[in-house]
Each structure stands twice: as structure tokens, then as C-alpha cells.
C-alpha positions, 0 to 999 in steps of 0.5 A: 364464741362466748368463751373466747370473748371471756378469755379476751376480756380477762387478758385485757384486764390482766394487761392493764394491771400496773404490775404487769405493765411494769414487768412489760417495760422492764429491762429484762422484757427488753432483753427478751424481746430484743432476742426474739425479734433478732432471731425472727429477723435473722430467720426471715433474712435466711429464708429470703436470702437477704433479699428483703433485709431492709424491710425486715429490719424496718419491721423489726424496729417498728415492733421493738418500738412497741415492746419493752422500754427502749 
């Protein structure tokens, strides 16, 4: 697993870079993340027939709070 550990370490270093952090918190990142989260939530609603809509929305909102700038 040494190779995996090395990749993980490099990914962590990459994510700590100031420019990367700025990009992840940009308006564009917010738009993209909102679009992806909306699509995933919509697909989950469709698959479950809307039975778990409230839980899906809660999960989507929790994820949205962690991603982007809003």
C-alpha cells in the first residue's frame, strides 16, 4: 500500500495549496457543486419514488454546506 499512501499524501498536499483552496471556494465551484448535488438528489428521488425526499434533501444540504462558498 506504499503507492496508495504516497498518492494520498500528494493529494492532501495539493488540497492544502492556497490557490486550490481559493478555486474550491469560488463562485464557479459553487455552481458546479450545486448542479452535481441537484442531479444526484434528483436521481435518488427518482429511484426511490420520492419516498425519502426529505432525507435526500437533508443530505444534499449537508453536503452543500461543506462544498463551495455558500
